[in-house]
C-alpha positions, 0 to 999 in steps of 0.5 A, spaced: 303 502 490 306 499 496 303 501 503 306 504 509 307 500 516 302 505 519 297 503 513 298 496 514 297 496 521 291 499 520 289 494 515 290 488 520 287 492 526 280 493 522 281 486 518 274 482 518 276 478 512 274 472 515 271 470 522 277 469 526 277 477 526 271 477 531 273 471 535 280 474 538 282 478 544 287 482 539 290 482 533 297 479 533 301 483 527 308 481 528 314 484 531 322 485 531 327 489 526 323 492 520 329 492 517 332 485 519 335 480 513 332 474 516 324 474 517 321 468 521 314 466 519 309 461 523 302 459 523 298 463 528 297 466 535 296 462 541 293 463 547 298 468 550 299 471 543 292 473 543 292 476 550 299 480 549 298 482 542 305 479 540 308 473 536 311 467 539 311 469 547 308 463 549 312 456 551 313 455 543 316 462 543 320 461 549 323 455 545 324 460 539 328 465 543 333 459 545 333 457 538 335 463 535 340 464 541 343 458 539 345 461 532 347 467 536 341 472 534 337 475 539 330 476 537 330 483 536 335 482 530 330 478 526 322 480 524 317 475 527 310 474 524 305 469 523 301 467 516 294 469 520 294 475 525 288 472 529 288 466 534 284 460 531 279 457 536 282 452 541 289 454 537 286 449 531 290 450 525 287 455 520 283 453 514 285 454 507 280 460 507 283 463 513 290 463 510 288 466 504 284 471 507 290 473 511 295 472 506 295 479 503 297 482 510 303 477 510 305 479 503 305 486 505 310 485 511 315 481 506 315 487 501 316 492 507 321 488 511 325 486 504 328 480 508 334 476 504 332 470 508 326 467 510 325 461 515 318 458 515 316 455 522 312 449 521 307 446 516 302 451 515 307 457 513 310 452 508 303 451 505 302 458 505 308 461 502 311 455 498 304 451 496 300 445 497 305 441 494 311 442 499 311 438 506 315 440 512 317 433 513 320 433 506 322 440 505 325 442 511 333 444 511 332 445 503 334 452 500 328 454 495 330 461 491 324 465 490 323 472 487 330 474 490 328 471 497 332 465 500 327 460 503 328 455 508 323 451 513 324 447 519 319 445 524 315 449 528 317 450 536 310 447 538 312 441 534 318 440 537 315 441 544 310 435 542 316 431 539 323 432 542 326 427 536 325 432 531 330 437 535 336 434 532 333 436 525 331 443 527 338 444 529 341 442 523 336 447 519 338 452 524 345 451 522 344 452 515 340 458 516 346 461 520 351 459 515 347 462 509 347 469 513 354 468 514 355 467 507 351 473 505 354 477 510 348 479 512 350 479 520 357 482 520 358 480 527 356 473 526 361 472 520 366 475 525 364 470 530 365 464 525 372 467 523 374 467 531 371 459 531 377 458 526 382 462 529 
């Protein structure tokens, strides 16, 4: 039986499935439109996220906001979360054991939001959702259909801050996201904007 949002929140806040729960300032479940057709999944909270309890509010989050704006989507119209809900020490990559300990929370979020399109941000999200056989450098920008979800990956905004040469690929990936959202008429105003571009 599917749990409710309040139950999921309580489960996340009380979670001690791994050592990350005792080392963070606060849990970062995620935020946004809980009925959004588009769901974004990143790696885990960083320093600012840990302080504020919100996903993607640090430098990478600011870039993500700009990336979404570039395809005409404000942040409050998508749902944003991470694979792990607690900040790993020194912002290191979460271990496979930590990811496995938290994956139930992520699956519950996906079941509650019921997005049509999922955008994976970075290698950790790709590994957690698609499996170890997938590599971000090879699978970014490619659509993968699973269990009724259209899934696509792009580089994590923090990777783009470290290596600007990846920004062109990320932009191409985002344009594919916008195109799919328009094709599925998931954001009618995006479709209208597209029509106006060709008017």
